[in-house]
C-alpha positions as CSV (number, residue, x, y, z in Angstrom):
1,X,-11.3,10.7,21.6
2,X,-14.9,11.8,21.3
3,X,-17.5,9.4,19.8
4,X,-19.2,10.0,16.4
5,X,-22.9,9.7,16.3
6,X,-23.5,10.6,12.6
7,X,-26.1,8.6,10.7
8,X,-26.4,9.3,7.0
9,X,-29.8,10.9,6.3
10,X,-31.9,9.1,3.6
11,X,-32.3,12.3,1.5
12,X,-28.5,12.8,1.5
13,X,-27.9,9.2,0.4
14,X,-30.2,9.4,-2.6
15,X,-29.0,12.9,-3.5
16,X,-25.3,11.9,-3.6
17,X,-26.1,9.0,-5.9
18,X,-27.6,11.5,-8.3
19,X,-25.5,14.6,-8.1
20,X,-22.1,13.2,-7.3
21,X,-21.7,11.4,-10.7
22,X,-22.8,14.6,-12.5
23,X,-20.4,16.8,-10.5
24,X,-17.5,14.3,-11.0
25,X,-18.1,14.1,-14.7
26,X,-18.0,17.9,-15.0
27,X,-14.8,18.1,-13.0
28,X,-13.1,15.4,-15.0
29,X,-14.0,16.9,-18.3
30,X,-12.9,20.3,-17.2
31,X,-9.6,19.0,-15.9
32,X,-8.9,17.1,-19.2
33,X,-9.3,20.4,-21.1
34,X,-6.7,22.2,-19.0
35,X,-3.2,22.6,-20.4
36,X,-1.6,21.6,-17.1
37,X,-3.7,18.5,-16.6
38,X,-1.9,15.9,-14.7
39,X,0.3,18.3,-12.7
40,X,0.1,18.8,-8.9
41,X,-2.9,21.0,-8.0
42,X,-4.5,22.5,-4.9
43,X,-7.7,20.4,-5.2
44,X,-6.0,17.0,-5.0
45,X,-3.6,18.2,-2.4
46,X,-6.4,19.3,-0.1
47,X,-8.4,16.2,-1.0
48,X,-5.5,14.1,0.2
49,X,-5.1,16.3,3.3
50,X,-8.8,15.8,4.3
51,X,-9.0,12.1,3.5
52,X,-5.6,10.7,4.2
53,X,-3.6,13.5,5.7
54,X,-3.2,11.7,9.0
55,X,-0.6,9.5,7.3
56,X,1.0,12.3,5.3
57,X,-0.5,11.3,2.0
58,X,-0.8,15.0,0.9
59,X,2.9,15.4,1.4
60,X,3.7,12.2,-0.6
61,X,1.4,13.5,-3.4
62,X,3.5,16.7,-3.5
63,X,6.7,14.6,-3.4
64,X,7.7,15.8,0.1
65,X,9.4,13.3,2.4
66,X,8.3,15.2,5.5
67,X,5.1,13.2,5.1
68,X,6.9,10.4,7.0
69,X,6.6,12.5,10.2
70,X,2.8,11.9,10.2
71,X,3.0,8.1,10.4
72,X,4.4,7.8,14.0
73,X,1.9,10.3,15.3
74,X,-0.9,8.4,13.6
75,X,0.3,5.2,15.0
76,X,0.4,6.8,18.4
77,X,-3.3,7.7,18.0
78,X,-4.1,4.2,17.0
79,X,-2.1,2.7,20.0
80,X,-3.6,5.0,22.6
81,X,-7.1,4.5,21.1
82,X,-6.6,0.7,21.4
83,X,-5.4,1.2,25.0
84,X,-8.5,3.3,25.7
85,X,-10.7,0.4,24.5
86,X,-8.9,-2.1,26.7
87,X,-9.1,0.2,29.8
88,X,-12.8,0.8,29.1
89,X,-13.5,-2.9,29.2
90,X,-11.4,-3.2,32.4
91,X,-13.5,-0.4,34.0
92,X,-16.7,-2.2,33.0
93,X,-15.4,-5.4,34.5
94,X,-14.2,-3.9,37.8
95,X,-17.4,-1.9,38.1
96,X,-19.4,-5.1,37.8
97,X,-17.2,-6.8,40.4
98,X,-17.4,-3.8,42.8
99,X,-21.2,-3.6,42.6
100,X,-21.4,-7.4,43.2
101,X,-19.1,-7.0,46.2
102,X,-21.2,-4.2,47.6
103,X,-24.3,-6.3,47.4
104,X,-22.5,-9.2,49.2
105,X,-21.3,-6.8,51.9
106,X,-24.9,-5.6,52.4
107,X,-26.1,-9.1,52.8
108,X,-23.3,-10.0,55.2
109,X,-24.1,-6.9,57.2
110,X,-27.8,-7.9,57.4
111,X,-26.7,-11.4,58.6
112,X,-24.4,-9.9,61.2
113,X,-27.2,-7.7,62.5
114,X,-29.3,-10.8,63.0
115,X,-26.3,-12.4,64.8
116,X,-26.3,-15.5,62.6
117,X,-23.5,-18.1,63.0
118,X,-20.1,-17.1,61.5
119,X,-21.7,-13.8,60.5
120,X,-18.7,-11.7,61.8
121,X,-16.2,-13.7,59.8
122,X,-18.3,-13.4,56.7
123,X,-18.8,-9.7,57.2
124,X,-15.0,-9.2,57.6
125,X,-14.3,-11.1,54.4
126,X,-17.1,-9.3,52.5
127,X,-15.8,-5.9,53.7
128,X,-12.2,-6.8,52.6
129,X,-13.5,-8.0,49.2
130,X,-15.5,-4.8,48.8
131,X,-12.6,-2.6,49.6
132,X,-10.3,-4.5,47.2
133,X,-12.9,-4.3,44.4
134,X,-13.5,-0.6,45.1
135,X,-9.8,0.1,44.9
136,X,-9.5,-2.0,41.7
137,X,-12.4,0.0,40.2
138,X,-10.8,3.3,41.2
139,X,-7.4,2.2,39.7
140,X,-9.1,1.2,36.4
141,X,-10.9,4.5,36.2
142,X,-7.6,6.3,36.8
143,X,-5.9,4.2,34.1
144,X,-8.8,5.0,31.7
145,X,-8.5,8.7,32.4
146,X,-4.7,8.5,31.7
147,X,-5.3,6.6,28.5
148,X,-7.9,9.2,27.4
149,X,-5.5,12.0,28.1
150,X,-2.7,10.4,26.1
151,X,-5.1,9.7,23.2
152,X,-6.3,13.2,23.3
153,X,-2.8,14.6,23.3
154,X,-1.8,12.5,20.3
155,X,-5.0,13.5,18.4
156,X,-4.4,17.2,19.2
157,X,-0.8,17.0,17.9
158,X,-2.0,15.3,14.7
159,X,-4.8,17.9,14.3
160,X,-2.3,20.8,14.7
161,X,0.0,19.2,12.1
162,X,-2.8,18.9,9.6
163,X,-3.9,22.5,10.3
164,X,-0.4,23.7,9.8
165,X,-0.1,21.9,6.5
166,X,-3.5,23.2,5.4
167,X,-1.8,26.7,5.5
168,X,1.4,25.4,3.8
169,X,-0.1,23.5,0.9
170,X,-0.3,26.5,-1.5
171,X,3.5,27.0,-1.2
172,X,4.1,23.2,-1.5
173,X,2.0,23.0,-4.6
174,X,4.0,25.9,-6.2
175,X,7.3,24.2,-5.4
176,X,6.1,20.9,-6.8
177,X,4.9,22.5,-10.0
178,X,8.3,24.3,-10.4
179,X,10.1,21.0,-9.9
180,X,7.8,19.3,-12.5
181,X,8.5,22.0,-15.1
182,X,12.3,21.6,-14.6
183,X,12.2,17.8,-14.8
184,X,13.0,16.3,-18.2
185,X,10.0,14.7,-20.0
186,X,9.6,10.9,-19.5
187,X,10.0,8.6,-22.4
188,X,6.9,6.9,-23.6
189,X,6.4,3.4,-22.4
190,X,6.5,0.8,-25.2
191,X,3.0,-0.4,-24.2
192,X,1.7,3.2,-24.6
193,X,3.0,3.6,-28.1
194,X,1.8,0.2,-29.4
195,X,-1.1,0.4,-31.8
196,X,-4.0,-1.7,-30.5
197,X,-5.5,-4.2,-32.7
198,X,-9.1,-3.4,-33.9
199,X,-11.6,-5.2,-31.7
200,X,-14.8,-3.8,-33.1
201,X,-17.0,-6.4,-34.8
202,X,-20.0,-4.1,-35.4
203,X,-20.3,-1.0,-37.5
204,X,-20.4,2.4,-35.8
205,X,-24.0,3.2,-34.7
206,X,-25.9,6.2,-36.1
207,X,-29.3,7.7,-35.7
208,X,-31.6,5.8,-33.4
209,X,-29.0,3.1,-32.7
210,X,-26.5,5.8,-31.9
211,X,-28.9,7.3,-29.4
212,X,-29.3,4.0,-27.7
213,X,-25.5,3.6,-27.5
214,X,-25.1,7.1,-26.2
215,X,-27.8,6.6,-23.5
216,X,-26.3,3.3,-22.3
217,X,-22.8,4.8,-22.3
218,X,-23.8,7.8,-20.3
219,X,-25.6,5.7,-17.7
220,X,-22.7,3.3,-17.4
221,X,-20.2,6.1,-17.0
222,X,-22.3,7.9,-14.4
223,X,-22.9,4.9,-12.2
224,X,-19.2,4.0,-12.5
225,X,-18.4,7.1,-10.2
226,X,-20.4,5.4,-7.5
227,X,-17.3,3.4,-6.8
228,X,-15.6,6.6,-5.7
229,X,-18.4,7.2,-3.2
230,X,-17.7,3.7,-1.7
231,X,-14.0,4.7,-1.2
232,X,-15.0,7.8,0.9
233,X,-17.8,5.9,2.7
234,X,-15.7,3.0,3.8
235,X,-12.9,5.4,4.7
236,X,-15.4,7.1,7.1
237,X,-16.2,3.7,8.6
238,X,-12.6,2.8,9.2
239,X,-11.8,6.1,10.8
240,X,-15.0,6.1,12.9
241,X,-14.4,2.5,14.0
242,X,-10.7,2.5,14.8
243,X,-10.1,6.2,15.8
244,X,-13.4,7.2,17.4
245,X,-14.7,3.8,18.6
246,X,-17.9,4.5,16.8
247,X,-18.7,1.6,14.3
248,X,-21.7,2.0,12.1
249,X,-24.3,-0.2,10.5
250,X,-25.5,2.1,7.8
251,X,-22.2,2.2,5.9
252,X,-22.4,-1.5,4.9
253,X,-26.1,-1.4,4.1
254,X,-25.8,1.7,2.0
255,X,-22.9,0.4,0.0
256,X,-24.2,-3.1,-0.8
257,X,-27.5,-1.5,-2.0
258,X,-25.5,1.0,-4.1
259,X,-23.4,-1.7,-5.7
260,X,-26.6,-3.8,-6.4
261,X,-28.1,-0.8,-8.3
262,X,-24.7,-0.3,-10.1
263,X,-24.7,-3.9,-11.2
264,X,-28.1,-3.6,-12.8
265,X,-27.5,-0.2,-14.5
266,X,-24.1,-1.0,-15.8
267,X,-25.1,-4.4,-17.4
268,X,-26.1,-2.7,-20.7
269,X,-22.8,-0.7,-20.7
270,X,-20.8,-3.9,-20.3
271,X,-22.9,-5.6,-23.0
272,X,-22.3,-2.7,-25.3
273,X,-18.5,-2.9,-25.0
274,X,-18.5,-6.7,-24.8
275,X,-16.8,-6.7,-21.4
276,X,-18.9,-9.5,-19.9
277,X,-17.0,-12.6,-18.9
278,X,-17.3,-15.1,-21.8
279,X,-15.9,-18.6,-22.1
280,X,-16.1,-19.7,-25.7
281,X,-14.3,-22.3,-27.8
282,X,-15.5,-21.6,-31.4
283,X,-17.0,-18.1,-31.3
284,X,-13.7,-16.2,-31.1
285,X,-12.3,-18.2,-34.1
286,X,-15.3,-17.5,-36.4
287,X,-15.1,-14.7,-39.0
288,X,-17.0,-11.5,-38.5
289,X,-20.1,-12.7,-40.3
290,X,-20.0,-16.0,-38.5
291,X,-20.0,-14.3,-35.2
292,X,-22.9,-12.1,-36.3
293,X,-24.9,-15.2,-37.3
294,X,-24.2,-16.8,-34.0
295,X,-25.3,-13.6,-32.1
296,X,-28.6,-13.5,-34.1
297,X,-29.4,-17.1,-33.3
298,X,-28.6,-16.8,-29.6
299,X,-30.4,-13.4,-29.2
300,X,-33.6,-15.3,-28.8
301,X,-32.4,-16.7,-25.5
302,X,-31.1,-13.2,-24.5
303,X,-34.4,-11.5,-25.1
304,X,-36.4,-14.3,-23.4
305,X,-34.3,-14.0,-20.3
306,X,-34.1,-10.2,-20.2
307,X,-37.8,-9.9,-21.0
308,X,-38.7,-12.2,-18.1
309,X,-36.5,-10.1,-15.9
310,X,-38.2,-6.9,-17.0
311,X,-41.7,-8.2,-16.4
312,X,-41.0,-9.9,-13.0
313,X,-38.7,-7.0,-12.0
314,X,-41.4,-4.5,-12.6
315,X,-43.9,-6.5,-10.5
316,X,-41.3,-6.8,-7.8
317,X,-40.6,-3.0,-7.8
318,X,-44.3,-2.0,-8.1
319,X,-45.1,-4.0,-4.9
320,X,-42.3,-2.3,-3.1
321,X,-43.5,1.1,-4.3
322,X,-47.1,0.5,-3.3
323,X,-46.1,-0.3,0.3
324,X,-43.2,2.2,0.5
325,X,-40.9,-0.7,1.5
326,X,-37.9,0.1,3.8
327,X,-35.1,-2.0,5.2
328,X,-35.5,-4.0,8.4
329,X,-32.4,-2.4,10.0
330,X,-32.4,0.6,12.3
331,X,-31.4,2.8,9.3
332,X,-34.7,2.0,7.6
333,X,-33.7,3.2,4.1
334,X,-36.2,3.0,1.3
335,X,-36.0,-0.2,-0.7
336,X,-38.3,0.6,-3.6
337,X,-35.7,2.8,-5.5
338,X,-33.3,-0.1,-5.3
339,X,-35.8,-2.6,-6.6
340,X,-36.9,-0.2,-9.3
341,X,-33.4,-0.5,-10.8
342,X,-34.2,-4.1,-11.8
343,X,-36.7,-3.2,-14.6
344,X,-34.7,-0.1,-15.5
345,X,-31.5,-2.1,-16.0
346,X,-33.5,-4.7,-17.9
347,X,-34.9,-2.0,-20.2
348,X,-31.5,-0.7,-20.9
349,X,-30.3,-4.2,-21.7
350,X,-33.2,-4.8,-24.1
351,X,-32.5,-1.5,-25.9
352,X,-28.8,-2.4,-26.2
353,X,-29.7,-5.9,-27.3
354,X,-32.1,-4.5,-30.0
355,X,-29.3,-2.2,-31.2
356,X,-26.8,-5.0,-31.4
357,X,-29.3,-7.3,-33.1
358,X,-30.0,-4.8,-35.9
359,X,-26.3,-4.4,-36.5
360,X,-25.8,-8.1,-36.5
361,X,-28.6,-8.5,-39.1
362,X,-27.0,-5.8,-41.2
363,X,-23.7,-7.7,-41.2
364,X,-25.4,-11.0,-42.1
365,X,-27.4,-9.4,-44.9
366,X,-24.5,-7.4,-46.4
367,X,-22.2,-10.3,-46.0
368,X,-19.7,-8.0,-44.3
369,X,-16.2,-9.5,-43.4
């Protein structure tokens, strides 16, 4: 199999973090508005073909058992690829032994020319060792060539199968849709028909507070799509490492930086919907007004912590911006946009905290609940 030498450009990394969530949001909203939403479609079929077609996932998505035929071929690719790695290491080892034997033979020849004691016996042994090492090196190279050929054949067969299915997918989608239309509708699950208990403890926001909630919600929803980027990125790493023997360093670095930024930007969204992990004994048992009073009192600690994070985070980010800080790895990605997300996330938390505080005060003053 050929090696992969792709390294993600910095401009593409930052562009995908901006444009991918926007495109994903548009596609999701458009799909939800379609009458046939949820049925088999060409986009998902081809997406499965490109990302996981090597194990027949596109066939399984279209409810076709012929997807099972891809699994043994893919396993053959993995097995031959592992065999190539073993033979490559063997070639490296035998080459080292052969080169060492050639050096010892040269020294033995020089000793024989000088007619040193036992030089003839040492020369004969060195020549025998060199011949054996050379033969072992030649045999290991032949084994590597054979393993490469088997690996190439398995990869070509898998590629031809994927190419053929790329042409067959439109017909497969049509047959799957026809089968879905003829199938009787599924009964609703009891959990889906149950009416959830109201969880809202704050009045619906309007005006300025509504604008804050809208901003926090949109930011949280957009950065949530970054998790999809991680799926594709780690998928590339696995394929590059185990199918092409081309592991990367930039995949891990790009993803932990992305998740760090997501953590900061999604904090306000989690606070807005009260999805932070909370261990409480009395709070959940208090009435609505009691919880509001508790939130008003403890908000002082919240604003103190988030305000400190905002100030120190801005200093941290401004220092990185002033020196155009980059990572210390060979990828050398810019660090300052990552550190800039600290004060941005803190600012969103302060806005959401301010919105929540005003609504808590309104509950306390009006003696609601």
